[in-house]
C-alpha positions in Angstrom: 88.0 119.2 82.9 87.9 117.8 86.5 84.7 115.7 86.7 85.0 115.7 90.5 85.8 119.5 90.9 82.8 120.5 88.8 80.2 118.7 91.0 78.5 121.0 93.5 78.8 120.2 97.2 75.3 119.9 98.7 74.9 120.7 102.4 72.7 118.3 104.2 70.0 119.4 106.6 71.6 120.9 109.8 75.0 121.8 108.2 76.1 125.4 107.5 79.1 126.8 105.7 80.6 130.2 105.7 83.2 131.5 103.2 85.4 134.4 103.9 87.8 135.0 101.2 89.7 131.6 101.0 88.7 130.4 104.6 85.8 128.0 104.7 84.1 127.1 108.0 81.7 124.2 108.2 79.4 123.7 111.2 77.2 120.7 111.9 75.8 118.5 114.6 79.1 116.9 115.4 81.1 120.1 115.4 83.0 122.6 113.4 85.9 122.3 111.0 87.9 125.1 109.1 90.1 125.0 106.1 92.0 127.5 104.2 91.7 126.9 100.5 94.4 127.6 98.0 94.4 131.2 96.9 94.0 130.4 93.2 90.7 128.5 93.9 87.3 130.5 93.6 84.8 129.3 96.2 81.2 130.4 95.8 78.1 129.4 97.8 74.3 129.6 97.5 71.6 128.5 99.8 72.2 124.7 99.5 75.5 124.1 97.8 79.1 125.2 97.6 81.0 125.5 94.2 84.6 125.2 93.5 85.8 126.9 90.3 89.4 127.2 88.9 90.8 130.3 87.3 92.6 128.6 84.4 93.5 125.4 82.8 97.0 124.7 84.0 98.0 121.4 85.5 98.2 122.9 89.0 94.8 124.5 88.8 93.3 121.2 87.5 94.8 119.1 90.3 94.0 121.7 93.1 90.4 122.0 91.7 89.5 118.3 92.4 91.5 118.1 95.7 89.8 121.3 97.1 86.3 120.0 96.4 87.3 116.5 97.9 88.7 118.2 101.0 85.4 120.3 101.4 83.2 117.2 100.9 85.1 115.4 103.6 84.6 118.4 106.0 80.8 118.4 105.3 80.5 114.6 105.8 82.6 114.8 108.9 80.5 117.4 110.8 77.3 115.7 109.6 78.1 112.0 110.1 81.8 111.6 111.4 84.4 109.1 110.5 85.2 105.7 112.1 88.1 103.3 111.8 87.9 100.0 113.4 90.9 97.8 114.3 91.3 94.4 115.8 94.2 92.8 117.5 95.1 89.1 116.6 97.7 87.2 118.6 98.1 85.5 122.0 98.3 88.2 124.7 97.7 91.1 122.4 95.4 93.5 124.2 94.7 97.2 124.6 93.2 99.4 127.4 92.4 102.9 128.0 93.9 105.0 130.9 92.7 108.5 130.7 93.7 110.0 127.4 96.4 107.2 126.8 95.9 104.1 124.8 98.1 101.3 126.2 98.7 98.4 123.8 100.3 95.2 124.7 101.6 93.6 121.4 104.3 91.3 122.3 107.0 93.8 123.2 108.9 93.8 126.5 107.1 97.0 127.5 103.5 98.1 126.7 103.3 100.8 124.1 101.5 104.0 125.4 100.0 106.4 122.8 98.4 109.8 123.6 95.1 110.3 122.0 95.0 113.6 120.2 92.3 116.3 120.8 89.2 115.7 118.7 89.7 112.0 118.4 87.6 109.4 120.3 89.0 106.0 121.1 87.0 103.1 122.4 88.4 99.6 123.4 86.0 96.8 123.1 86.7 93.4 124.7 90.4 94.2 125.0 91.1 93.2 121.4 89.0 95.7 119.3 89.8 99.4 119.0 87.4 102.0 117.5 88.9 105.3 116.5 86.2 108.1 115.5 86.2 111.8 115.1 85.0 114.5 112.6 88.3 115.1 110.8 88.9 112.3 108.3 92.7 113.0 108.0 93.3 113.0 111.8 91.2 109.7 112.3 93.1 108.0 109.5 96.4 109.0 110.8 95.8 108.0 114.3 94.4 104.6 113.2 97.5 104.1 111.0 99.7 104.9 113.9 98.0 102.3 116.1 98.3 99.8 113.3 101.9 100.6 112.9 102.6 99.5 116.6 102.4 95.8 115.2 101.6 95.5 111.6 100.0 92.0 110.6 102.6 89.6 109.5 102.0 87.1 106.6 102.9 83.8 108.1 100.9 83.6 111.4 98.6 86.6 110.7 99.4 88.2 114.0 99.3 92.0 114.6 96.9 94.9 114.5 94.8 95.2 111.4 91.7 97.0 110.2 88.6 94.8 110.5 88.0 95.0 106.8 91.6 94.3 105.8 92.5 91.0 104.1 95.9 89.7 105.1 97.6 87.6 102.5 99.0 84.5 104.2 102.2 83.0 103.0 103.3 79.3 103.2 106.1 78.7 105.8 109.0 76.5 105.2 108.7 72.9 104.3 110.8 70.1 105.8 112.7 67.9 103.3 
């Protein structure tokens, strides 16, 4: 039995959910998210909670059970609190700036890298070296933050690059002279 899938999803104050067949819409103070659940999952709702049930005990049903519940919890938390990823740039001359809906990153290449910010994602640049990515959709926030980090991943010898603020970069020892 899925321990995660059996837990009810409690709706915080100010968050409402509506289920129409397999389509779930969650509305909250930060916005609205919609998801279509797999057709084999059974979704039920009472006043303060959403329940996910599975029809059988096959491997596919068991995996979808926990996954569906986790996606719904992420939606509820997103419309209530939102998600934030913070990145910092380490390196001489590494900086970022906003120009309209473009994030422009100078990370040691001959040309600056321009990234278009997708709809529903908010990006802030603090002191030219800190980037904050926020939004209500966990998957989209994480994906955009990963794309920003991929512009210049932190390297292990000098530690230069773009990293998450809570990320630990394992440093390697360089070559030694004989």
